[in-house]
TORSE-893974 format. One record per residue (C-alpha): residue number from 1; residue in one letter; x, y, z. Coordinates in steps of 0.1 Angstrom, whole numbers, always signed. Layout:
<pts>
+-----+----+-------+-------+-------+
!   i ! aa !  east ! north !    up !
+-----+----+-------+-------+-------+
! NUM !  a !     X !     Y !     Z !
...
+-----+----+-------+-------+-------+
</pts>
This chain:
<pts>
+-----+----+-------+-------+-------+
!   i ! aa !  east ! north !    up !
+-----+----+-------+-------+-------+
!   1 !  m !  +599 !  -181 !  -275 !
!   2 !  r !  +594 !  -196 !  -240 !
!   3 !  r !  +626 !  -202 !  -220 !
!   4 !  m !  +627 !  -223 !  -188 !
!   5 !  v !  +654 !  -223 !  -161 !
!   6 !  i !  +654 !  -251 !  -136 !
!   7 !  e !  +674 !  -248 !  -104 !
!   8 !  t !  +676 !  -274 !   -77 !
!   9 !  t !  +689 !  -269 !   -42 !
!  10 !  r !  +690 !  -292 !   -12 !
!  11 !  t !  +655 !  -281 !    -2 !
!  12 !  t !  +636 !  -267 !   -33 !
!  13 !  v !  +632 !  -269 !   -70 !
!  14 !  r !  +627 !  -235 !   -88 !
!  15 !  l !  +613 !  -229 !  -122 !
!  16 !  a !  +616 !  -195 !  -140 !
!  17 !  i !  +598 !  -190 !  -172 !
!  18 !  a !  +606 !  -161 !  -195 !
!  19 !  e !  +583 !  -152 !  -225 !
!  20 !  g !  +599 !  -135 !  -255 !
!  21 !  r !  +632 !  -119 !  -247 !
!  22 !  g !  +628 !  -120 !  -210 !
!  23 !  a !  +608 !   -88 !  -206 !
!  24 !  r !  +585 !  -107 !  -182 !
!  25 !  v !  +596 !  -135 !  -159 !
!  26 !  r !  +574 !  -158 !  -139 !
!  27 !  i !  +590 !  -178 !  -111 !
!  28 !  r !  +576 !  -208 !   -92 !
!  29 !  a !  +591 !  -230 !   -67 !
!  30 !  m !  +583 !  -262 !   -47 !
!  31 !  p !  +599 !  -278 !   -17 !
!  32 !  i !  +615 !  -312 !   -21 !
!  33 !  g !  +596 !  -339 !    -2 !
!  34 !  a !  +609 !  -358 !   +28 !
!  35 !  t !  +621 !  -386 !    +4 !
!  36 !  g !  +644 !  -361 !   -13 !
!  37 !  e !  +629 !  -367 !   -47 !
!  38 !  a !  +637 !  -336 !   -66 !
!  39 !  s !  +624 !  -351 !   -99 !
!  40 !  e !  +589 !  -355 !   -84 !
!  41 !  a !  +588 !  -319 !   -74 !
!  42 !  l !  +600 !  -310 !  -109 !
!  43 !  r !  +573 !  -331 !  -126 !
!  44 !  e !  +547 !  -312 !  -105 !
!  45 !  l !  +561 !  -279 !  -115 !
!  46 !  l !  +562 !  -289 !  -152 !
!  47 !  r !  +526 !  -303 !  -152 !
!  48 !  g !  +509 !  -290 !  -184 !
!  49 !  l !  +542 !  -278 !  -199 !
!  50 !  k !  +561 !  -295 !  -228 !
!  51 !  p !  +593 !  -276 !  -234 !
!  52 !  s !  +619 !  -287 !  -260 !
!  53 !  a !  +655 !  -293 !  -251 !
!  54 !  e !  +666 !  -260 !  -266 !
!  55 !  q !  +642 !  -241 !  -242 !
!  56 !  v !  +655 !  -256 !  -209 !
!  57 !  v !  +684 !  -244 !  -189 !
!  58 !  g !  +697 !  -264 !  -160 !
!  59 !  v !  +718 !  -249 !  -131 !
!  60 !  i !  +747 !  -263 !  -112 !
!  61 !  s !  +757 !  -247 !   -79 !
!  62 !  r !  +790 !  -228 !   -80 !
!  63 !  e !  +803 !  -248 !   -51 !
!  64 !  q !  +802 !  -280 !   -73 !
!  65 !  v !  +827 !  -266 !   -99 !
!  66 !  i !  +864 !  -257 !   -98 !
!  67 !  t !  +878 !  -225 !  -115 !
!  68 !  r !  +912 !  -217 !  -127 !
!  69 !  v !  +922 !  -183 !  -140 !
!  70 !  v !  +950 !  -187 !  -166 !
!  71 !  k !  +968 !  -163 !  -190 !
!  72 !  f !  +975 !  -176 !  -225 !
!  73 !  p !  +995 !  -160 !  -254 !
!  74 !  a !  +966 !  -160 !  -279 !
!  75 !  v !  +936 !  -140 !  -288 !
!  76 !  e !  +919 !  -162 !  -314 !
!  77 !  y !  +891 !  -184 !  -301 !
!  78 !  g !  +903 !  -215 !  -319 !
!  79 !  e !  +938 !  -212 !  -304 !
!  80 !  l !  +924 !  -205 !  -269 !
!  81 !  t !  +903 !  -236 !  -271 !
!  82 !  q !  +933 !  -257 !  -279 !
!  83 !  m !  +954 !  -242 !  -252 !
!  84 !  v !  +926 !  -246 !  -226 !
!  85 !  e !  +923 !  -283 !  -236 !
!  86 !  l !  +960 !  -288 !  -231 !
!  87 !  y !  +959 !  -270 !  -198 !
!  88 !  a !  +930 !  -292 !  -186 !
!  89 !  k !  +948 !  -324 !  -194 !
!  90 !  g !  +979 !  -316 !  -174 !
!  91 !  q !  +969 !  -291 !  -147 !
!  92 !  l !  +934 !  -299 !  -134 !
!  93 !  p !  +931 !  -322 !  -104 !
!  94 !  y !  +910 !  -348 !  -122 !
!  95 !  p !  +915 !  -369 !  -154 !
!  96 !  r !  +903 !  -351 !  -185 !
!  97 !  e !  +878 !  -379 !  -193 !
!  98 !  q !  +861 !  -374 !  -159 !
!  99 !  l !  +856 !  -336 !  -164 !
! 100 !  v !  +832 !  -314 !  -183 !
! 101 !  m !  +845 !  -279 !  -188 !
! 102 !  d !  +841 !  -246 !  -205 !
! 103 !  f !  +859 !  -212 !  -203 !
! 104 !  h !  +850 !  -175 !  -205 !
! 105 !  l !  +872 !  -145 !  -214 !
! 106 !  l !  +882 !  -121 !  -186 !
! 107 !  s !  +905 !   -97 !  -206 !
! 108 !  q !  +927 !   -94 !  -236 !
! 109 !  q !  +959 !   -72 !  -237 !
! 110 !  e !  +989 !   -71 !  -260 !
! 111 !  g !  +983 !  -105 !  -276 !
! 112 !  f !  +975 !  -123 !  -243 !
! 113 !  s !  +942 !  -135 !  -231 !
! 114 !  t !  +932 !  -141 !  -195 !
! 115 !  v !  +905 !  -167 !  -192 !
! 116 !  a !  +886 !  -184 !  -164 !
! 117 !  i !  +884 !  -222 !  -169 !
! 118 !  v !  +854 !  -237 !  -152 !
! 119 !  a !  +853 !  -275 !  -148 !
! 120 !  c !  +829 !  -300 !  -132 !
! 121 !  q !  +832 !  -337 !  -125 !
! 122 !  r !  +812 !  -356 !  -151 !
! 123 !  d !  +794 !  -376 !  -124 !
! 124 !  t !  +780 !  -343 !  -109 !
! 125 !  v !  +768 !  -332 !  -143 !
! 126 !  e !  +752 !  -365 !  -151 !
! 127 !  r !  +734 !  -365 !  -117 !
! 128 !  q !  +720 !  -331 !  -125 !
! 129 !  l !  +709 !  -341 !  -160 !
! 130 !  a !  +693 !  -373 !  -146 !
! 131 !  i !  +671 !  -352 !  -123 !
! 132 !  l !  +659 !  -332 !  -153 !
! 133 !  r !  +653 !  -363 !  -174 !
! 134 !  e !  +634 !  -380 !  -146 !
! 135 !  g !  +614 !  -348 !  -143 !
! 136 !  g !  +604 !  -350 !  -180 !
! 137 !  v !  +628 !  -325 !  -196 !
! 138 !  a !  +662 !  -324 !  -212 !
! 139 !  a !  +685 !  -294 !  -207 !
! 140 !  g !  +698 !  -276 !  -238 !
! 141 !  l !  +722 !  -258 !  -216 !
! 142 !  l !  +737 !  -265 !  -182 !
! 143 !  t !  +754 !  -236 !  -165 !
! 144 !  v !  +767 !  -224 !  -132 !
! 145 !  s !  +747 !  -204 !  -106 !
! 146 !  s !  +772 !  -175 !  -108 !
! 147 !  w !  +758 !  -166 !  -143 !
! 148 !  g !  +723 !  -163 !  -129 !
! 149 !  v !  +737 !  -137 !  -104 !
! 150 !  l !  +753 !  -118 !  -133 !
! 151 !  g !  +720 !  -118 !  -153 !
! 152 !  w !  +701 !  -106 !  -122 !
! 153 !  y !  +727 !   -78 !  -117 !
! 154 !  r !  +724 !   -67 !  -153 !
! 155 !  r !  +686 !   -66 !  -151 !
! 156 !  t !  +684 !   -49 !  -117 !
! 157 !  l !  +711 !   -21 !  -118 !
! 158 !  r !  +725 !    +3 !  -142 !
! 159 !  p !  +763 !    -3 !  -141 !
! 160 !  d !  +782 !   +24 !  -123 !
! 161 !  a !  +819 !   +24 !  -132 !
! 162 !  s !  +828 !   +41 !  -100 !
! 163 !  q !  +812 !   +13 !   -80 !
! 164 !  e !  +827 !   -16 !  -100 !
! 165 !  p !  +842 !   -41 !   -96 !
! 166 !  c !  +811 !   -49 !   -75 !
! 167 !  l !  +809 !   -80 !   -53 !
! 168 !  v !  +773 !   -94 !   -55 !
! 169 !  v !  +764 !  -115 !   -25 !
! 170 !  n !  +733 !  -136 !   -31 !
! 171 !  i !  +721 !  -153 !    +1 !
! 172 !  d !  +698 !  -183 !    -8 !
! 173 !  d !  +681 !  -208 !   +15 !
! 174 !  t !  +710 !  -233 !   +15 !
! 175 !  r !  +740 !  -215 !    -1 !
! 176 !  t !  +756 !  -181 !    -6 !
! 177 !  d !  +771 !  -170 !   -40 !
! 178 !  l !  +798 !  -143 !   -41 !
! 179 !  v !  +803 !  -130 !   -76 !
! 180 !  l !  +826 !  -102 !   -86 !
! 181 !  v !  +811 !   -83 !  -116 !
! 182 !  s !  +827 !   -55 !  -137 !
! 183 !  g !  +819 !   -42 !  -172 !
! 184 !  g !  +791 !   -68 !  -176 !
! 185 !  r !  +815 !   -97 !  -170 !
! 186 !  i !  +823 !  -121 !  -142 !
! 187 !  l !  +858 !  -116 !  -129 !
! 188 !  s !  +857 !  -141 !  -100 !
! 189 !  s !  +831 !  -162 !   -81 !
! 190 !  r !  +828 !  -183 !   -49 !
! 191 !  s !  +800 !  -202 !   -33 !
! 192 !  i !  +797 !  -215 !    +3 !
! 193 !  g !  +773 !  -240 !   +16 !
! 194 !  q !  +756 !  -217 !   +41 !
! 195 !  g !  +723 !  -201 !   +34 !
! 196 !  a !  +698 !  -178 !   +51 !
! 197 !  q !  +688 !  -204 !   +76 !
! 198 !  d !  +724 !  -210 !   +86 !
! 199 !  w !  +732 !  -173 !   +89 !
! 200 !  e !  +702 !  -165 !  +110 !
! 201 !  a !  +710 !  -194 !  +133 !
! 202 !  v !  +743 !  -178 !  +145 !
! 203 !  t !  +747 !  -147 !  +166 !
! 204 !  e !  +777 !  -130 !  +148 !
! 205 !  v !  +762 !  -132 !  +113 !
! 206 !  e !  +776 !   -99 !  +102 !
! 207 !  e !  +811 !  -108 !  +113 !
! 208 !  l !  +809 !  -141 !   +95 !
! 209 !  l !  +796 !  -125 !   +63 !
! 210 !  a !  +824 !   -99 !   +65 !
! 211 !  a !  +849 !  -128 !   +69 !
! 212 !  e !  +836 !  -145 !   +38 !
! 213 !  v !  +838 !  -113 !   +18 !
! 214 !  e !  +874 !  -109 !   +30 !
! 215 !  r !  +882 !  -145 !   +18 !
! 216 !  s !  +867 !  -136 !   -16 !
! 217 !  r !  +888 !  -104 !   -18 !
! 218 !  a !  +919 !  -124 !   -10 !
! 219 !  a !  +911 !  -149 !   -37 !
! 220 !  i !  +904 !  -121 !   -62 !
! 221 !  r !  +937 !  -105 !   -56 !
! 222 !  k !  +954 !  -138 !   -62 !
! 223 !  e !  +935 !  -147 !   -93 !
! 224 !  v !  +929 !  -114 !  -111 !
! 225 !  a !  +958 !   -90 !  -111 !
! 226 !  g !  +947 !   -54 !  -105 !
! 227 !  a !  +911 !   -62 !   -95 !
! 228 !  e !  +899 !   -48 !   -62 !
! 229 !  v !  +864 !   -48 !   -48 !
! 230 !  r !  +850 !   -13 !   -47 !
! 231 !  s !  +815 !   -20 !   -35 !
! 232 !  l !  +793 !   -47 !   -21 !
! 233 !  l !  +757 !   -56 !   -30 !
! 234 !  l !  +736 !   -79 !    -7 !
! 235 !  t !  +705 !   -96 !   -21 !
! 236 !  g !  +686 !  -128 !   -17 !
! 237 !  v !  +667 !  -136 !   +15 !
! 238 !  g !  +671 !  -126 !   +51 !
! 239 !  p !  +673 !   -92 !   +70 !
! 240 !  l !  +696 !   -77 !   +43 !
! 241 !  a !  +692 !   -41 !   +54 !
! 242 !  q !  +702 !   -50 !   +90 !
! 243 !  w !  +732 !   -70 !   +79 !
! 244 !  s !  +744 !   -44 !   +53 !
! 245 !  a !  +751 !   -16 !   +78 !
! 246 !  s !  +772 !   -38 !  +101 !
! 247 !  v !  +791 !   -54 !   +72 !
! 248 !  a !  +799 !   -19 !   +57 !
! 249 !  q !  +814 !    -9 !   +91 !
! 250 !  r !  +836 !   -39 !   +93 !
! 251 !  l !  +848 !   -38 !   +57 !
! 252 !  g !  +850 !    -1 !   +50 !
! 253 !  l !  +832 !    -5 !   +17 !
! 254 !  p !  +799 !    +9 !    +4 !
! 255 !  v !  +773 !   -18 !    +9 !
! 256 !  r !  +738 !   -18 !    -6 !
! 257 !  a !  +710 !   -41 !    +1 !
! 258 !  v !  +687 !   -48 !   -29 !
! 259 !  e !  +654 !   -67 !   -27 !
! 260 !  a !  +658 !   -97 !   -51 !
! 261 !  w !  +622 !   -97 !   -62 !
! 262 !  d !  +623 !   -61 !   -74 !
! 263 !  a !  +638 !   -72 !  -107 !
! 264 !  f !  +608 !   -95 !  -115 !
! 265 !  q !  +576 !   -75 !  -112 !
! 266 !  g !  +546 !   -97 !  -113 !
! 267 !  a !  +567 !  -129 !  -106 !
! 268 !  m !  +551 !  -155 !   -82 !
! 269 !  a !  +569 !  -176 !   -56 !
! 270 !  p !  +543 !  -198 !   -38 !
! 271 !  l !  +567 !  -210 !   -11 !
! 272 !  a !  +562 !  -214 !   +26 !
! 273 !  i !  +600 !  -211 !   +30 !
! 274 !  p !  +622 !  -182 !   +18 !
! 275 !  a !  +640 !  -187 !   -15 !
! 276 !  s !  +661 !  -164 !   -36 !
! 277 !  p !  +649 !  -158 !   -73 !
! 278 !  v !  +682 !  -143 !   -83 !
! 279 !  v !  +698 !  -173 !  -101 !
! 280 !  a !  +668 !  -188 !  -119 !
! 281 !  g !  +653 !  -154 !  -128 !
! 282 !  g !  +686 !  -139 !  -138 !
! 283 !  l !  +693 !  -167 !  -163 !
! 284 !  a !  +657 !  -166 !  -176 !
! 285 !  c !  +663 !  -130 !  -188 !
! 286 !  s !  +700 !  -134 !  -199 !
! 287 !  d !  +715 !  -137 !  -234 !
! 288 !  l !  +723 !  -174 !  -234 !
! 289 !  s !  +747 !  -172 !  -263 !
! 290 !  a !  +773 !  -158 !  -239 !
! 291 !  v !  +766 !  -181 !  -209 !
! 292 !  l !  +789 !  -208 !  -198 !
! 293 !  n !  +779 !  -243 !  -209 !
! 294 !  l !  +788 !  -274 !  -189 !
! 295 !  n !  +768 !  -299 !  -210 !
! 296 !  p !  +789 !  -329 !  -220 !
! 297 !  p !  +804 !  -326 !  -255 !
! 298 !  e !  +782 !  -355 !  -269 !
! 299 !  l !  +751 !  -338 !  -256 !
! 300 !  r !  +761 !  -305 !  -271 !
! 301 !  m !  +767 !  -322 !  -305 !
! 302 !  h !  +733 !  -339 !  -303 !
! 303 !  i !  +716 !  -306 !  -295 !
! 304 !  r !  +735 !  -288 !  -323 !
! 305 !  h !  +725 !  -315 !  -347 !
! 306 !  r !  +688 !  -311 !  -337 !
! 307 !  q !  +690 !  -274 !  -341 !
! 308 !  q !  +706 !  -278 !  -376 !
! 309 !  v !  +678 !  -302 !  -386 !
! 310 !  r !  +652 !  -279 !  -373 !
! 311 !  e !  +668 !  -249 !  -391 !
! 312 !  l !  +671 !  -270 !  -423 !
! 313 !  t !  +634 !  -280 !  -420 !
! 314 !  t !  +624 !  -244 !  -415 !
! 315 !  v !  +644 !  -233 !  -445 !
! 316 !  c !  +629 !  -260 !  -466 !
! 317 !  l !  +594 !  -250 !  -455 !
! 318 !  l !  +601 !  -214 !  -463 !
! 319 !  l !  +615 !  -224 !  -497 !
! 320 !  i !  +584 !  -245 !  -504 !
! 321 !  g !  +562 !  -216 !  -493 !
! 322 !  v !  +581 !  -192 !  -516 !
! 323 !  l !  +579 !  -216 !  -545 !
! 324 !  a !  +541 !  -220 !  -539 !
! 325 !  l !  +537 !  -183 !  -537 !
! 326 !  g !  +557 !  -178 !  -569 !
! 327 !  v !  +537 !  -204 !  -587 !
! 328 !  h !  +505 !  -187 !  -575 !
! 329 !  l !  +517 !  -153 !  -586 !
! 330 !  l !  +529 !  -166 !  -619 !
! 331 !  s !  +495 !  -183 !  -626 !
! 332 !  l !  +477 !  -150 !  -617 !
! 333 !  r !  +500 !  -131 !  -641 !
! 334 !  v !  +494 !  -156 !  -669 !
! 335 !  s !  +457 !  -154 !  -663 !
! 336 !  r !  +457 !  -116 !  -664 !
! 337 !  e !  +478 !  -116 !  -695 !
! 338 !  r !  +454 !  -140 !  -712 !
! 339 !  q !  +425 !  -118 !  -702 !
! 340 !  l !  +444 !   -88 !  -716 !
! 341 !  a !  +452 !  -106 !  -748 !
! 342 !  a !  +415 !  -116 !  -753 !
! 343 !  r !  +405 !   -80 !  -748 !
! 344 !  l !  +431 !   -68 !  -772 !
! 345 !  t !  +419 !   -93 !  -798 !
! 346 !  q !  +383 !   -81 !  -794 !
! 347 !  a !  +394 !   -45 !  -797 !
! 348 !  i !  +415 !   -53 !  -829 !
! 349 !  t !  +386 !   -72 !  -844 !
! 350 !  r !  +363 !   -43 !  -837 !
! 351 !  l !  +387 !   -16 !  -850 !
! 352 !  e !  +401 !   -35 !  -880 !
! 353 !  p !  +374 !   -22 !  -905 !
! 354 !  q !  +379 !   +13 !  -893 !
! 355 !  a !  +416 !   +10 !  -895 !
! 356 !  e !  +414 !    -2 !  -931 !
! 357 !  q !  +391 !   +27 !  -940 !
! 358 !  v !  +415 !   +52 !  -923 !
! 359 !  q !  +444 !   +36 !  -942 !
! 360 !  h !  +426 !   +39 !  -975 !
! 361 !  q !  +418 !   +75 !  -968 !
! 362 !  a !  +454 !   +81 !  -958 !
! 363 !  r !  +466 !   +68 !  -991 !
! 364 !  a !  +441 !   +90 ! -1010 !
! 365 !  v !  +452 !  +120 !  -990 !
! 366 !  q !  +488 !  +112 !  -997 !
! 367 !  v !  +481 !  +110 ! -1035 !
! 368 !  v !  +463 !  +143 ! -1034 !
! 369 !  s !  +490 !  +158 ! -1013 !
! 370 !  t !  +516 !  +147 ! -1038 !
! 371 !  v !  +497 !  +161 ! -1067 !
! 372 !  l !  +491 !  +194 ! -1050 !
! 373 !  g !  +527 !  +195 ! -1040 !
! 374 !  d !  +538 !  +191 ! -1076 !
! 375 !  r !  +513 !  +218 ! -1087 !
! 376 !  r !  +526 !  +242 ! -1060 !
! 377 !  r !  +562 !  +236 ! -1071 !
! 378 !  l !  +553 !  +242 ! -1108 !
! 379 !  a !  +534 !  +274 ! -1099 !
! 380 !  a !  +564 !  +286 ! -1079 !
! 381 !  h !  +587 !  +278 ! -1108 !
! 382 !  l !  +564 !  +296 ! -1132 !
! 383 !  a !  +562 !  +326 ! -1110 !
! 384 !  e !  +600 !  +328 ! -1107 !
! 385 !  l !  +603 !  +323 ! -1145 !
! 386 !  f !  +580 !  +352 ! -1153 !
! 387 !  r !  +599 !  +374 ! -1127 !
! 388 !  s !  +632 !  +365 ! -1143 !
! 389 !  t !  +621 !  +372 ! -1179 !
! 390 !  p !  +633 !  +407 ! -1190 !
! 391 !  s !  +613 !  +430 ! -1213 !
! 392 !  t !  +637 !  +422 ! -1242 !
! 393 !  v !  +626 !  +386 ! -1242 !
! 394 !  l !  +592 !  +377 ! -1257 !
! 395 !  l !  +578 !  +344 ! -1246 !
! 396 !  e !  +558 !  +326 ! -1272 !
! 397 !  a !  +550 !  +291 ! -1258 !
! 398 !  l !  +553 !  +274 ! -1224 !
! 399 !  t !  +546 !  +236 ! -1219 !
! 400 !  f !  +551 !  +213 ! -1190 !
! 401 !  e !  +557 !  +175 ! -1190 !
! 402 !  r !  +549 !  +162 ! -1156 !
! 403 !  a !  +564 !  +127 ! -1161 !
! 404 !  k !  +598 !  +141 ! -1168 !
! 405 !  g !  +595 !  +172 ! -1146 !
! 406 !  q !  +605 !  +194 ! -1176 !
! 407 !  m !  +592 !  +228 ! -1188 !
! 408 !  t !  +598 !  +238 ! -1225 !
! 409 !  v !  +601 !  +275 ! -1231 !
! 410 !  r !  +600 !  +291 ! -1266 !
! 411 !  g !  +605 !  +327 ! -1274 !
! 412 !  s !  +626 !  +354 ! -1291 !
! 413 !  t !  +649 !  +381 ! -1282 !
! 414 !  v !  +672 !  +407 ! -1299 !
! 415 !  s !  +703 !  +385 ! -1300 !
! 416 !  t !  +720 !  +353 ! -1291 !
! 417 !  q !  +738 !  +371 ! -1263 !
! 418 !  s !  +705 !  +381 ! -1248 !
! 419 !  v !  +695 !  +344 ! -1249 !
! 420 !  l !  +727 !  +335 ! -1229 !
! 421 !  d !  +720 !  +363 ! -1204 !
! 422 !  y !  +684 !  +350 ! -1200 !
! 423 !  i !  +697 !  +315 ! -1193 !
! 424 !  q !  +719 !  +329 ! -1165 !
! 425 !  q !  +689 !  +346 ! -1150 !
! 426 !  l !  +669 !  +314 ! -1151 !
! 427 !  e !  +697 !  +294 ! -1134 !
! 428 !  r !  +691 !  +314 ! -1102 !
! 429 !  i !  +656 !  +300 ! -1099 !
! 430 !  n !  +654 !  +277 ! -1068 !
! 431 !  g !  +643 !  +242 ! -1076 !
! 432 !  i !  +656 !  +241 ! -1113 !
! 433 !  d !  +683 !  +215 ! -1116 !
! 434 !  r !  +694 !  +220 ! -1152 !
! 435 !  i !  +687 !  +243 ! -1182 !
! 436 !  d !  +693 !  +230 ! -1217 !
! 437 !  l !  +694 !  +253 ! -1248 !
! 438 !  r !  +678 !  +233 ! -1276 !
! 439 !  y !  +683 !  +258 ! -1305 !
! 440 !  t !  +686 !  +294 ! -1315 !
! 441 !  t !  +677 !  +308 ! -1349 !
! 442 !  q !  +683 !  +342 ! -1365 !
! 443 !  r !  +654 !  +357 ! -1385 !
! 444 !  s !  +645 !  +390 ! -1401 !
! 445 !  s !  +612 !  +408 ! -1397 !
! 446 !  p !  +598 !  +442 ! -1405 !
! 447 !  a !  +606 !  +452 ! -1369 !
! 448 !  g !  +642 !  +441 ! -1373 !
! 449 !  d !  +664 !  +411 ! -1367 !
! 450 !  r !  +652 !  +386 ! -1340 !
! 451 !  t !  +667 !  +354 ! -1324 !
! 452 !  d !  +643 !  +326 ! -1317 !
! 453 !  f !  +652 !  +301 ! -1290 !
! 454 !  e !  +639 !  +270 ! -1272 !
! 455 !  l !  +649 !  +261 ! -1236 !
! 456 !  i !  +644 !  +229 ! -1216 !
! 457 !  l !  +641 !  +235 ! -1178 !
! 458 !  t !  +644 !  +204 ! -1157 !
! 459 !  q !  +630 !  +205 ! -1121 !
! 460 !  r !  +651 !  +191 ! -1092 !
! 461 !  a !  +637 !  +159 ! -1079 !
! 462 !  s !  +618 !  +164 ! -1046 !
+-----+----+-------+-------+-------+
</pts>
């Protein structure tokens, strides 16, 4: 996504463009003509570019807003918003309808929140928005230059707890921003209408800079309890290294001079006059969700509505794409299933005669297996019968009736008791369910008396 930050000063219009998440920032600037038409310079900078409102960030100078640091007995955002609104109606020096405001959190402790309320006259905001509209763009967010200094500080330096709170002094061509930063947040800020050209025109510039720093320190002690400047950072334009040594001696603080352009490798500033890239470039690479917003409420609502419409349109398009993809995948699946069904039908048609033949053979095998099984059972029973027949028993006839599963055994033995003993022996044969004695008959013969008998052996059903 492309983000554009537009900053106007009394002498120049600056344009910072960040691609993606701000990994690379390009900065351009153009001096305002003798007629003072900032919108003409802006149109020239924006030639060939068509940004949407959500991609444009406008900047108001810190000296054009008022700030109040207030402590409220609340920690919830909704409650803080209501309390800030009540405070603005009764305590700010302008009627509420003539102000545009926002607030940011400084600290929260024991159920209390310390916030900085930033307000700007609506006429000032409308003039800044008019310059952007005449230049061909609309600002999705309008913020204060101090937040650009914070973004530059985050991008340039790794925070050092021992050096914070750090007072960042950004010297531009027509103004100087003094921003106290600690823990990635703004604790206090000031802006004065003197820039590099004004500082270089006086002889005691170091003494004047030190005096302005002292004024900031006094304001900080008054606004933020317990906050004290531990270090000073000079950036922007001008002989910073020369000034930093003298300012450090006067203040008794560690002072560093950092080249502003070092944070934006590859950025371009085609200017014949010096200009600081800190504010525009710092906002271009900042997280805008946490940046102060001084757009009028009706404009914020309009932008939010456009964002919701765009998000809804995106969701609808995604849903349509998903449905179209689902229909396509479903049609492919149905087509594949039809092809598979056709192949299965062909295979069944080809294998059906073979299946019927195999089924017929299986039935024949089953019949043969059943017959052979019956024969094996009968053979096993006969073998057990012969093994169980004692020598005193003479077998005379043996018949088998397959339909009933019965064997008829006729023979003779020495007595009726022998017949009963023989029956007990046969009952031990495995697979014989029942033994019935049909008759016994006594008869005499030259060899002696004999008892004829006939037994019915019933097989157990398999």
